[in-house]
N, CA, C and O of each residue as an XYZ file, in Angstrom:
852
protein
N      11.913      2.512     13.394
C      11.714      1.302     14.150
C      11.635     -0.319     13.768
O      11.623     -0.499     12.550
N      11.602     -1.015     14.230
C      12.229     -2.403     13.595
C      11.211     -3.735     14.219
O      11.566     -4.192     15.306
N      10.003     -4.334     13.572
C       9.185     -5.287     14.233
C       9.790     -6.379     14.114
O      10.051     -6.593     12.930
N      10.192     -7.303     14.909
C      10.109     -8.497     14.847
C       9.335     -9.548     14.932
O       9.167     -9.879     16.106
N       8.784    -10.222     14.156
C       7.929    -11.119     14.465
C       7.791    -12.362     13.624
O       8.074    -12.187     12.439
N       7.499    -13.317     13.895
C       7.200    -14.892     13.599
C       6.151    -15.017     12.929
O       5.301    -14.139     13.080
N       5.902    -16.022     12.080
C       4.613    -16.138     11.180
C       4.504    -17.188     11.040
O       4.582    -17.434      9.836
N       4.258    -18.602     11.983
C       3.587    -19.836     11.809
C       2.643    -20.079     11.092
O       2.936    -20.965     10.289
N       1.620    -19.711     10.987
C       0.744    -20.125     10.378
C      -0.530    -19.164      9.690
O      -1.663    -19.427      9.288
N       0.463    -17.660      9.803
C      -0.608    -16.541      8.961
C       0.627    -15.109      8.967
O       1.626    -15.009      9.680
N       0.261    -14.409      8.212
C       1.063    -13.178      7.742
C       0.346    -12.100      8.249
O      -0.788    -11.780      7.896
N       1.321    -11.318      9.435
C       0.894    -10.275      9.992
C       0.739     -9.328      9.100
O       1.007     -9.494      7.909
N       0.230     -8.095      9.663
C       0.533     -6.624      9.112
C       0.941     -5.864      9.999
O       0.480     -4.750      9.750
N       1.484     -5.842     10.800
C       1.370     -4.472     12.176
C       2.281     -3.325     10.878
O       2.778     -3.645      9.798
N       2.211     -2.010     11.531
C       2.659     -0.806     10.758
C       3.374      0.235     11.322
O       2.742      1.201     11.750
N       4.482      0.213     11.393
C       5.221      1.454     12.431
C       5.994      2.577     11.335
O       6.370      2.120     10.256
N       6.181      3.792     11.585
C       7.080      4.415     11.151
C       7.744      5.680     11.764
O       7.022      6.463     12.382
N       8.800      5.879     11.659
C       9.465      7.078     12.481
C       9.939      7.699     11.901
O      11.057      7.365     11.508
N       9.504      8.691     11.585
C       9.525     10.391     10.649
C      10.737     11.097     11.518
O      10.680     11.214     12.743
N      11.905     11.578     10.663
C      12.827     12.032     11.250
C      12.957     13.737     10.525
O      13.628     13.705      9.493
N      12.603     14.713     10.774
C      13.153     15.982      9.990
C      13.868     17.092     11.024
O      13.409     17.911     11.821
N      15.095     16.746     10.652
C      15.796     17.280     11.588
C      15.509     17.649     13.001
O      15.927     16.562     13.400
N      15.206     18.160     13.942
C      14.708     17.642     15.302
C      13.520     17.052     15.163
O      13.239     16.271     16.072
N      12.739     17.178     14.315
C      11.325     16.809     14.831
C      11.245     15.555     14.421
O      11.980     15.098     13.545
N      10.198     14.789     15.120
C      10.327     13.150     15.380
C       8.678     13.034     15.181
O       7.911     13.922     15.555
N       8.233     11.751     14.507
C       6.965     11.589     14.519
C       6.888     10.105     14.656
O       7.214      9.432     13.678
N       6.470      9.474     15.824
C       6.580      8.048     16.020
C       5.166      7.149     16.603
O       4.070      7.644     16.341
N       5.194      6.324     17.098
C       4.420      5.602     17.200
C       3.456      4.913     16.521
O       3.965      4.506     15.476
N       2.205      4.555     16.612
C       1.346      3.741     15.682
C       0.886      4.417     14.519
O       0.670      5.629     14.518
N       0.694      3.520     13.309
C       0.460      3.943     12.078
C      -1.211      3.128     12.057
O      -1.926      2.696     12.962
N      -1.387      3.202     10.314
C      -2.716      2.449     10.344
C      -2.525      1.107     10.085
O      -3.685      0.698     10.040
N      -1.772      0.117      9.877
C      -1.614     -1.085     10.136
C      -0.858     -1.946     11.434
O      -0.251     -3.005     11.596
N      -1.200     -1.057     12.038
C      -0.047     -1.426     13.607
C      -1.185     -2.735     14.432
O      -2.406     -2.693     14.586
N      -0.295     -3.692     14.788
C      -1.077     -4.365     15.643
C      -2.224     -5.037     14.813
O      -3.214     -5.453     15.414
N      -2.129     -5.155     13.474
C      -3.277     -5.783     12.949
C      -2.568     -7.363     12.329
O      -1.500     -7.633     12.877
N      -2.993     -8.275     11.397
C      -2.209     -9.118     10.964
C      -3.303    -10.054     10.285
O      -4.322    -10.449     10.850
N      -2.828    -10.413      8.657
C      -3.500    -10.533      7.874
C      -3.709    -12.171      7.156
O      -2.711    -12.813      7.483
N      -4.417    -12.827      6.516
C      -4.574    -14.101      5.791
C      -4.764    -13.978      4.492
O      -5.017    -14.837      3.647
N      -4.560    -12.359      4.367
C      -4.298    -11.865      2.545
C      -3.426    -11.588      1.787
O      -2.466    -10.960      2.233
N      -3.454    -11.877      0.703
C      -2.051    -11.254      0.196
C      -1.525     -9.890      0.115
O      -2.188     -9.112      0.800
N      -0.777     -9.484     -0.356
C      -1.182     -8.105     -0.223
C      -1.759     -7.318     -1.267
O      -1.634     -6.097     -1.368
N      -2.275     -7.925     -1.893
C      -3.142     -7.192     -3.106
C      -4.358     -7.054     -1.601
O      -4.479     -5.950     -1.070
N      -4.759     -7.661     -1.333
C      -6.248     -7.617     -0.803
C      -5.322     -6.881      0.717
O      -5.818     -5.769      0.895
N      -4.692     -7.031      1.322
C      -4.087     -6.800      2.382
C      -3.892     -5.345      2.989
O      -4.289     -4.970      4.092
N      -2.920     -4.303      1.660
C      -2.291     -3.767      1.829
C      -2.771     -2.851      0.211
O      -3.131     -1.684      0.357
N      -2.758     -3.159     -0.552
C      -3.012     -2.297     -1.836
C      -4.362     -1.730     -1.758
O      -4.666     -0.537     -1.777
N      -5.275     -2.947     -1.653
C      -6.799     -2.392     -1.547
C      -6.907     -1.352     -0.293
O      -7.898     -0.625     -0.365
N      -6.182     -1.176      0.691
C      -6.275     -0.367      1.647
C      -6.092      0.872      1.444
O      -6.709      1.732      2.074
N      -5.047      1.182      0.360
C      -4.295      2.488      0.108
C      -6.230      2.820     -0.821
O      -7.167      3.528     -0.450
N      -6.078      1.981     -1.968
C      -6.770      2.110     -2.926
C      -8.324      2.974     -3.164
O      -8.797      3.747     -3.997
N      -8.891      2.110     -1.492
C     -10.210      2.572     -0.787
C      -9.977      3.618      0.057
O     -10.740      3.828      1.000
N      -8.815      4.453     -0.204
C      -8.770      5.191      0.905
C      -8.861      5.280      2.483
O      -9.346      6.192      3.153
N      -8.127      3.813      3.010
C      -8.340      3.650      4.279
C      -9.905      3.275      4.780
O     -10.226      3.225      5.968
N     -10.607      3.080      3.911
C     -11.774      2.813      4.256
C     -12.565      1.922      5.188
O     -12.275      0.729      5.094
N     -13.348      2.188      5.925
C     -13.313      0.775      7.021
C     -14.990      1.015      7.775
O     -15.169      1.976      8.525
N     -15.960      0.169      7.507
C     -17.116      0.171      7.973
C     -17.297     -1.461      8.523
O     -16.723     -2.509      8.226
N     -18.423     -1.099      9.503
C     -18.689     -2.004     10.263
C     -19.410     -3.398      9.958
O     -19.626     -4.352     10.706
N     -19.725     -3.186      8.536
C     -20.417     -4.176      8.031
C     -19.449     -5.242      7.583
O     -19.687     -6.442      7.450
N     -18.440     -4.671      7.395
C     -17.111     -5.219      6.807
C     -16.821     -6.264      7.529
O     -16.514     -7.279      6.903
N     -16.833     -6.323      9.087
C     -16.691     -7.404     10.204
C     -17.355     -8.686      9.573
O     -18.256     -8.849      8.749
N     -16.541     -9.529     10.296
C     -17.168    -10.515     11.055
C     -16.780    -11.224     12.342
O     -15.765    -10.578     12.600
N     -16.864    -11.906     13.101
C     -16.364    -12.202     14.068
C     -15.369    -13.911     14.257
O     -16.158    -14.559     14.945
N     -14.766    -14.365     14.129
C     -13.825    -15.218     14.271
C     -12.875    -15.620     15.253
O     -12.010    -14.985     15.856
N     -13.334    -17.185     15.291
C     -12.133    -18.060     16.701
C     -10.834    -17.950     16.168
O     -10.637    -18.074     14.959
N     -10.009    -17.745     16.909
C      -8.612    -17.717     16.363
C      -7.643    -18.401     17.805
O      -7.159    -17.766     18.742
N      -7.597    -20.082     17.510
C      -7.480    -21.006     18.503
C      -8.586    -20.697     19.701
O      -9.736    -21.097     19.520
N      -8.275    -20.037     20.841
C      -8.864    -20.160     21.891
C      -9.496    -19.306     22.296
O     -10.185    -19.369     23.314
N      -9.362    -18.256     21.495
C     -10.273    -16.654     21.740
C     -11.031    -16.645     20.642
O     -11.360    -17.663     20.034
N     -11.460    -15.070     20.227
C     -12.365    -14.445     19.331
C     -11.569    -12.900     18.588
O     -10.955    -12.051     19.234
N     -11.777    -12.896     17.316
C     -11.440    -11.954     17.088
C     -12.293    -11.245     15.832
O     -12.915    -11.841     14.953
N     -12.111     -9.532     16.036
C     -12.654     -9.325     14.918
C     -12.211     -9.265     13.480
O     -11.208     -8.576     13.296
N     -12.717     -9.813     12.472
C     -11.972     -9.913     11.112
C     -13.018     -9.474      9.750
O     -14.155     -9.838      9.449
N     -11.915     -8.399      9.023
C     -12.208     -7.895      8.245
C     -12.236     -8.596      6.786
O     -11.221     -8.942      6.182
N     -13.177     -8.705      6.453
C     -13.330     -9.326      5.327
C     -13.183     -8.419      4.279
O     -12.808     -9.115      3.335
N     -13.256     -7.393      3.948
C     -13.415     -6.604      2.903
C     -11.362     -6.932      2.013
O     -10.898     -7.156      0.895
N     -10.707     -6.694      3.826
C      -9.163     -6.380      3.284
C      -8.340     -8.047      4.007
O      -7.119     -8.158      3.894
N      -8.953     -8.906      4.521
C      -8.402    -10.354      5.317
C      -7.599     -9.900      5.884
O      -6.435    -10.218      5.640
N      -7.923     -8.939      6.905
C      -7.188     -8.365      7.983
C      -7.998     -8.622      9.437
O      -9.091     -8.113      9.684
N      -7.397     -9.340     10.180
C      -7.831     -9.092     11.747
C      -7.119     -8.139     12.736
O      -5.913     -8.138     12.983
N      -8.118     -7.281     13.292
C      -8.116     -6.293     14.309
C      -7.889     -6.743     15.528
O      -8.672     -6.376     16.405
N      -6.627     -7.757     15.931
C      -6.558     -8.211     16.978
C      -6.503     -8.089     18.435
O      -6.664     -8.858     19.382
N      -6.090     -6.290     18.212
C      -6.173     -6.073     19.685
C      -7.159     -4.527     20.027
O      -7.239     -3.717     20.951
N      -7.775     -4.724     18.718
C      -8.863     -3.299     18.814
C     -10.160     -3.649     19.574
O     -10.638     -2.704     20.202
N     -10.808     -4.797     19.640
C     -12.335     -5.251     19.921
C     -11.439     -6.848     21.249
O     -10.478     -7.609     21.140
N     -12.289     -6.640     22.095
C     -12.429     -7.340     23.491
C     -13.841     -8.358     23.312
O     -14.919     -7.767     23.364
N     -13.854     -9.357     23.175
C     -15.164    -10.435     23.721
C     -14.816    -10.979     24.622
O     -13.781    -11.594     24.879
N     -15.889    -10.722     25.273
C     -16.156    -11.924     26.726
C     -16.828    -13.146     26.687
O     -16.744    -13.948     27.617
N     -17.594    -13.383     25.522
C     -18.413    -14.348     25.498
C     -18.429    -15.197     24.179
O     -18.139    -14.576     23.156
N     -18.717    -16.487     24.065
C     -18.953    -17.251     22.496
C     -20.168    -17.115     21.990
O     -20.464    -17.720     20.960
N     -20.757    -16.581     22.411
C     -22.367    -16.601     21.822
C     -22.219    -15.258     20.941
O     -21.752    -14.139     21.150
N     -22.859    -15.926     19.825
C     -22.841    -15.114     18.749
C     -23.479    -13.512     18.718
O     -22.962    -12.494     18.258
N     -24.751    -13.694     19.364
C     -25.408    -12.329     19.695
C     -24.519    -11.319     20.375
O     -24.214    -10.155     20.115
N     -24.134    -12.366     21.559
C     -23.159    -10.941     22.643
C     -21.897    -10.184     22.019
O     -21.419     -9.062     22.180
N     -21.542    -11.386     21.169
C     -20.657    -10.743     20.587
C     -20.598     -9.594     19.589
O     -19.729     -8.747     19.382
N     -21.748     -9.813     19.052
C     -22.485     -8.959     18.048
C     -22.316     -7.450     18.824
O     -21.548     -6.541     18.510
N     -23.374     -7.501     20.032
C     -23.260     -6.588     20.342
C     -21.925     -5.917     21.484
O     -21.819     -4.798     21.987
N     -21.480     -6.537     21.538
C     -19.991     -6.418     21.907
C     -19.260     -5.666     21.124
O     -18.764     -4.642     21.594
N     -19.048     -6.022     19.776
C     -18.873     -5.425     18.638
C     -18.984     -4.206     18.127
O     -18.114     -3.595     17.507
N     -20.444     -3.725     18.482
C     -21.193     -2.381     18.171
C     -20.538     -1.429     19.043
O     -19.974     -0.362     18.798
N     -20.781     -2.172     20.305
C     -20.378     -0.971     21.534
C     -18.827     -0.389     21.078
O     -18.553      0.811     21.040
N     -17.903     -1.460     20.751
C     -16.482     -0.697     20.555
C     -16.205      0.223     19.102
O     -15.554      1.254     18.932
N     -16.888     -0.508     18.280
C     -16.839     -0.014     16.870
C     -16.494      1.604     16.663
O     -15.572      2.017     15.959
N     -17.346      2.366     17.356
C     -17.307      3.865     17.185
C     -15.738      4.435     17.562
O     -15.050      5.217     16.905
N     -15.422      3.760     18.858
C     -14.468      4.404     19.767
C     -12.994      3.520     18.406
O     -11.999      4.142     18.035
N     -13.205      2.583     18.124
C     -12.243      2.154     17.112
C     -11.867      2.372     16.020
O     -10.715      2.319     15.588
N     -13.337      2.778     15.210
C     -13.408      3.791     13.946
C     -12.996      5.394     14.329
O     -12.788      6.164     13.391
N     -12.889      5.851     15.643
C     -11.903      7.335     15.428
C     -10.661      6.747     16.187
O     -10.040      7.582     16.844
N     -10.354      5.910     16.206
C      -8.765      5.181     16.673
C      -8.269      5.713     15.020
O      -7.632      6.705     14.663
N      -8.858      4.601     14.259
C      -8.301      4.314     12.583
C      -8.368      5.860     11.365
O      -7.661      6.204     10.418
N      -9.559      6.428     12.009
C      -9.243      7.576     11.419
C      -8.288      8.549     11.436
O      -7.717      9.027     10.456
N      -8.087      8.916     12.959
C      -6.847      9.248     13.415
C      -5.481      8.736     12.806
O      -4.681      9.468     12.223
N      -5.311      7.290     13.034
C      -4.221      6.832     12.142
C      -3.839      6.745     10.854
O      -2.675      6.592     10.483
N      -5.351      6.895      9.749
C      -5.682      7.101      8.706
C      -4.679      8.494      8.194
O      -3.829      8.408      7.307
N      -4.927      9.481      8.797
C      -4.744     10.951      8.575
C      -3.048     10.768      8.710
O      -2.292     10.966      7.760
N      -2.565     10.322     10.170
C      -1.202     10.510     10.300
C      -0.467      9.632      9.185
O       0.546     10.100      8.665
N      -0.944      8.368      8.797
C      -0.224      7.493      7.990
C      -0.376      8.131      6.277
O       0.509      7.761      5.506
N      -1.225      8.850      5.846
C      -1.285     10.000      4.657
C      -0.505     10.838      4.970
O       0.090     11.339      4.015
N      -0.193     11.299      6.173
C       0.952     12.574      5.974
C       2.375     12.150      5.580
O       3.203     12.890      5.048
N       2.595     10.519      6.000
C       3.474     10.497      5.753
C       3.833      9.720      4.244
O       4.975      9.437      3.882
N       2.932      9.528      3.684
C       2.873      9.133      2.135
C       2.666     10.049      1.544
O       2.743      9.908      0.324
N       2.310     11.407      2.074
C       2.068     12.414      1.102
C       3.342     13.721      1.263
O       3.408     14.929      1.039
N       3.897     13.057      1.586
C       5.138     13.905      2.859
C       6.423     14.043      1.595
O       6.626     13.127      0.797
N       7.076     15.113      1.591
C       8.215     14.879      1.090
C       9.540     14.229      1.998
O      10.362     14.984      2.518
N       9.615     12.999      2.092
C      10.116     11.790      2.855
C      11.000     10.733      2.468
O      10.319      9.863      1.925
N      12.371     10.371      2.508
C      12.394      9.545      2.364
C      12.221      8.652      2.706
O      13.117      8.342      3.491
N      11.127      7.509      2.535
C      10.356      6.080      2.896
C      11.066      4.767      2.461
O      11.408      4.368      1.348
N      11.176      4.234      3.683
C      11.546      2.412      3.752
C      10.222      1.573      4.193
O       9.865      1.262      5.330
N       9.592      1.299      2.914
C       8.389      0.207      3.560
C       9.108     -1.425      3.802
O       9.726     -2.059      2.946
N       8.920     -1.701      4.710
C       9.804     -3.074      4.987
C       8.235     -4.091      5.348
O       7.413     -4.121      6.264
N       8.479     -4.957      3.813
C       7.379     -6.170      4.073
C       7.725     -7.317      4.344
O       8.709     -7.466      3.619
N       7.587     -8.232      4.894
C       8.100     -9.717      4.773
C       6.765    -10.595      4.838
O       5.576    -10.393      5.084
N       7.635    -11.743      4.467
C       6.222    -12.900      4.179
C       6.364    -12.737      2.740
O       7.276    -12.085      2.233
N       5.171    -13.522      1.890
C       5.424    -13.928      0.655
C       4.724    -12.294     -0.172
O       3.972    -11.491      0.381
N       5.176    -12.222     -1.342
C       5.191    -11.112     -2.284
C       4.886    -11.952     -3.842
O       5.630    -12.868     -4.192
N       4.026    -11.625     -4.462
C       4.076    -11.999     -5.546
C       4.865    -10.990     -7.112
O       4.002    -10.136     -7.314
N       5.548    -10.853     -7.746
C       5.861    -10.278     -8.982
C       4.926     -9.258     -9.391
O       5.270     -8.087     -9.234
N       3.779     -9.522     -9.900
C       2.659     -8.736     -9.855
C       2.418     -8.016     -8.960
O       2.536     -6.825     -9.252
N       2.057     -8.274     -7.745
C       1.943     -7.287     -6.792
C       2.597     -6.469     -6.314
O       2.117     -5.476     -5.767
N       4.204     -6.775     -6.445
C       4.972     -6.132     -6.292
C       5.120     -4.833     -7.119
O       5.581     -3.787     -6.662
N       4.764     -4.977     -8.150
C       4.759     -4.102     -9.670
C       3.319     -3.069     -9.605
O       3.205     -2.029    -10.254
N       2.074     -3.742     -8.480
C       1.111     -3.079     -8.518
C       1.161     -2.141     -7.192
O       0.579     -1.068     -7.029
N       2.114     -2.915     -6.178
C       2.149     -2.064     -4.732
C       2.868     -0.216     -5.256
O       2.544      0.949     -5.021
N       3.871     -0.869     -5.987
C       5.108      0.372     -6.208
C       3.945      1.282     -7.420
O       4.371      2.435     -7.359
N       3.107      1.280     -8.124
C       2.320      1.667     -8.903
C       1.423      2.266     -8.298
O       0.926      3.258     -8.832
N       0.966      1.818     -6.998
C      -0.083      2.549     -6.260
C       0.408      3.546     -5.544
O       0.037      4.719     -5.517
N       1.514      2.867     -4.792
C       2.807      4.442     -4.063
C       2.728      5.401     -4.876
O       2.186      6.443     -4.508
N       3.288      5.264     -6.263
C       3.282      6.661     -6.985
C       2.048      7.616     -7.581
O       2.095      8.840     -7.707
N       1.125      6.888     -7.858
C       0.205      7.323     -8.763
C      -1.028      7.862     -7.912
O      -1.876      8.659     -8.313
N      -0.928      7.011     -6.118
C      -2.424      7.708     -5.447
C      -1.802      8.833     -4.363
O      -2.506      9.769     -3.983
N      -0.364      8.650     -3.883
C       0.031      9.638     -2.968
C       1.016     10.642     -3.475
O       1.373     10.526     -4.648
N       1.327     11.261     -3.011
C       2.531     12.376     -3.073
C       3.782     11.823     -3.038
O       4.604     12.506     -3.647
N       4.298     10.638     -2.446
C       5.653      9.885     -1.982
C       5.982      9.611     -3.534
O       5.292      9.099     -4.416
N       7.593     10.262     -3.549
C       8.498     10.053     -4.534
C       9.848      9.284     -3.930
O      10.600      8.581     -4.605
N       9.963      9.524     -2.748
C      11.397      9.144     -2.712
C      11.234      7.829     -1.811
O      11.239      7.903     -0.582
N      11.056      6.359     -2.654
C      11.014      5.551     -1.525
C      11.862      4.192     -1.722
O      12.563      4.164     -2.733
N      11.883      3.011     -0.839
C      12.637      1.596     -1.440
C      11.275      1.104     -0.530
O      10.621      1.749      0.289
N      11.120     -0.285     -1.004
C      10.522     -1.395     -0.085
C      11.374     -2.513     -0.236
O      11.670     -3.087     -1.285
N      11.855     -2.846      1.283
C      12.648     -3.667      1.646
C      11.513     -4.942      1.970
O      10.664     -4.802      2.851
N      11.632     -6.380      1.018
C      11.206     -6.889      0.943
C      11.839     -8.428      1.679
O      12.917     -8.838      1.248
N      11.053     -9.303      2.887
C      12.153    -10.037      3.600
C      11.178    -11.234      3.489
O      10.483    -11.666      4.409
N      11.233    -11.685      2.277
C      10.777    -13.554      2.245
C      11.489    -14.394      3.435
O      12.591    -14.275      3.971
N      10.648    -15.093      3.585
C      10.663    -16.206      4.961
C      11.198    -17.925      3.939
O      10.364    -18.595      3.330
N      12.925    -18.336      4.017
C      12.539    -19.228      3.341
C      12.367    -20.397      4.055
O      12.798    -21.460      3.608
N      11.723    -20.320      5.234
C      11.433    -21.589      5.756
C       9.982    -21.827      5.765
O       9.476    -22.616      6.563
N       9.021    -20.901      4.552
C       7.718    -21.063      4.628
C       7.671    -20.875      3.085
O       6.597    -20.544      2.581
N       8.840    -21.078      2.250
C       8.911    -21.058      0.923
C       8.560    -19.935      0.529
O       7.793    -20.023     -0.429
N       8.817    -18.732      0.896
C       8.576    -17.202      0.273
C      10.067    -16.686     -1.207
O      11.261    -16.413     -1.091
N       9.276    -16.764     -2.237
C      10.608    -15.859     -2.712
C      11.188    -14.808     -2.615
O      10.580    -13.932     -2.000
N      12.527    -14.477     -3.152
C      12.752    -13.286     -3.534
C      11.951    -12.773     -4.279
O      10.953    -13.490     -4.351
N      11.860    -11.744     -4.977
C      11.010    -10.910     -5.944
C      12.721     -9.468     -6.684
O      13.643     -8.921     -6.079
N      12.364     -9.459     -7.886
C      13.256     -8.301     -8.602
C      12.329     -7.371     -9.079
O      11.425     -7.781     -9.807
N      12.395     -6.294     -8.816
C      11.929     -4.854     -9.189
C      12.549     -3.486     -8.859
O      12.778     -3.200     -7.683
N      12.829     -2.627     -9.864
C      13.587     -1.545     -9.275
C      13.706     -1.019     -7.966
O      14.769     -0.717     -7.423
N      12.188     -0.890     -7.316
C      12.022     -0.186     -6.247
C      11.861     -1.211     -4.995
O      11.157     -0.935     -4.024
N      12.634     -2.496     -5.131
C      12.208     -3.330     -3.811
C      13.912     -4.336     -3.899
O      14.574     -4.912     -4.762
N      13.978     -4.103     -2.686
C      15.102     -4.818     -1.765
C      14.892     -6.024     -1.290
O      14.523     -6.190     -0.127
N      15.141     -7.202     -2.287
C      14.541     -8.434     -1.586
C      15.836     -9.276     -0.742
O      16.879     -9.661     -1.270
N      15.437     -9.440      0.742
C      16.362    -10.065      1.432
C      16.137    -11.352      2.212
O      16.224    -11.268      3.437
N      15.843    -12.604      1.629
C      15.862    -13.457      2.292
C      16.028    -14.266      3.620
O      17.113    -14.849      3.624
N      15.348    -14.465      4.656
C      15.935    -14.897      6.085
C      14.979    -16.074      6.294
O      13.932    -16.260      5.676
N      15.631    -17.034      7.507
C      15.258    -18.238      8.280
C      14.314    -17.096      8.884
O      14.661    -15.918      8.788
N      13.447    -17.359      9.336
C      12.635    -16.478     10.369
C      12.153    -17.720     11.490
O      10.952    -17.707     11.763
N      12.850    -18.601     12.041
C      11.915    -19.751     12.576
C      12.520    -18.926     14.350
O      13.579    -18.388     14.675
N      11.215    -19.211     15.113
C      11.652    -18.962     16.349
C      10.099    -19.087     17.568
O       9.087    -18.415     17.371
N      10.218    -19.882     18.532
C       8.637    -20.176     19.239
C       8.184    -18.830     19.603
O       7.068    -18.827     20.122
N       8.704    -17.767     19.481
C       8.278    -16.362     20.134
C       7.364    -15.865     18.921
O       7.319    -16.227     17.745
N       6.568    -14.786     19.726
C       6.062    -13.692     18.202
C       7.009    -12.841     17.905
O       6.767    -12.013     17.027
N       8.229    -12.842     18.526
C       8.990    -11.683     18.394
C      10.052    -12.220     16.910
O      10.717    -11.472     16.193
N       9.913    -13.689     16.802
C      10.686    -13.821     15.605
C      12.466    -14.101     15.843
O      12.864    -14.660     16.865
N      13.166    -13.753     15.045
C      14.395    -14.338     15.287
C      15.208    -13.067     15.094
O      15.568    -12.663     13.989
N      15.453    -12.504     16.177
C      16.492    -11.311     16.023
C      17.635    -10.926     15.481
O      18.026     -9.808     15.146
N      18.231    -12.185     15.420
C      19.211    -12.308     14.288
C      19.093    -12.118     12.879
O      19.589    -11.269     12.138
N      18.122    -13.349     12.602
C      17.948    -13.077     11.461
C      16.884    -11.820     10.750
O      16.656    -11.615      9.558
N      16.392    -11.149     11.883
C      16.074     -9.642     11.140
C      17.225     -9.086     10.972
O      17.620     -8.919      9.818
N      17.929     -8.722     11.942
C      19.134     -7.955     11.501
C      19.889     -7.957     10.494
O      20.381     -6.998      9.899
N      19.999     -9.263     10.264
C      21.087     -9.573      8.685
C      20.159     -9.172      7.760
O      20.775     -8.749      6.782
N      19.057     -9.106      7.606
C      17.882     -8.191      6.885
C      18.109     -6.477      6.760
O      18.055     -5.810      5.726
N      18.361     -6.031      8.058
C      18.239     -5.277      8.037
C      19.429     -4.028      7.502
O      19.304     -2.863      7.124
N      20.787     -5.094      7.729
C      22.011     -4.810      7.797
C      22.627     -3.464      6.571
O      22.643     -3.655      5.355
N      22.901     -2.682      6.972
C      23.185     -1.572      5.862
C      22.619     -0.951      5.316
O      23.094     -0.293      4.391
N      21.479     -0.911      5.636
C      20.210     -0.266      4.741
C      20.104      1.437      5.609
O      19.286      1.426      6.529
N      20.456      2.099      5.503
C      20.258      3.842      5.761
C      19.586      4.810      4.656
O      19.702      4.878      3.432
N      18.973      5.398      5.434
C      18.069      6.014      4.578
C      18.586      8.091      5.240
O      18.779      8.589      6.349
N      18.600      8.535      4.068
C      18.981      9.971      4.106
C      17.998     10.954      4.848
O      16.996     11.263      4.202
N      18.138     11.499      6.127
C      17.537     12.462      6.185
C      16.326     13.521      5.523
O      17.008     14.056      4.649
N      15.448     13.923      5.446
C      14.389     13.393      6.409
C      13.813     12.490      5.964
O      13.454     12.479      4.786
N      13.518     11.239      7.030
C      13.464      9.686      6.531
C      11.913      9.615      7.509
O      11.382     10.277      8.401
N      11.650      8.503      6.783
C      10.457      7.598      7.580
C      10.504      6.299      7.411
O      10.515      6.201      6.184
N      10.546      5.026      7.926
C      10.560      3.783      8.159
C       9.170      2.888      8.343
O       8.498      3.128      9.346
N       8.927      2.346      7.851
C       7.596      1.512      7.895
C       7.967      0.077      7.646
O       8.631     -0.425      6.740
N       7.448     -0.379      8.541
C       7.890     -1.630      8.603
C       6.237     -2.589      8.845
O       5.354     -2.498      9.698
N       6.436     -3.542      7.536
C       4.885     -4.216      7.889
C       5.215     -5.637      7.880
O       6.138     -5.951      7.128
N       4.549     -6.740      8.686
C       5.185     -7.943      8.698
C       3.964     -8.845      8.628
O       4.099    -10.068      8.617
C-alpha cells in the first residue's frame, strides 16, 4: 500500500504494511500509522525500535498545532494526531481528557506493536519506504538496528528525499534513494511524483511493504 503525503512544515511518519504469503494477506494499520514526527529518523524511528516500542503516559505533553491540540510524545518526537481528541484549551481539562483516553490508546498500540514485530521477525522480503530527510549516519544505524534487533534478513529501504525541501539522497547498500519534488497543497502530496519514486520497484513473495513518510 502506498501512502501519499505532502510535508510542508513537518515530517510525518505513518506506517503501513501489506504482507503476502501465497493466499494469506495481512493488511491494515501498523505501529506508526497516522503519526507524524518533528524529529529525525534516529529519535522518531530507531529509538522506537530500540526501546521495544515503549509507550508511557509520562512521555506525553499536549501541544497546539495550528487551530487545535495534539498529544505529543517527547521521547520520540512524534505527534499522535488521530488517537487523542481534545475539546478544550484549558490545560487541566486537557490532561483529564488525555488520562481518560490513554488506556484505550495504549491497548491499541500494544496490538499494533505485536503486529509490526510479527512482520519484522518474519521470513519476508520487506521494503521500507522512508520519505523526507535522512542523514548517512542515520541510514547506517537504521540498517544495523533492523538487522540486529529483529530476525528480519531480506529487506531494502526505499528513501524518498524531497528536493523542494532540500533533502539529499543517501548512498548505502541497503538503500535505494530516489528524490522527488513533492509539491502539493493537499495532504496526499503529488501522486505523479510518488508514482515515479515507486516505478520499477518489485518485491518477490512472500513480501511486505512498509511505508513511512
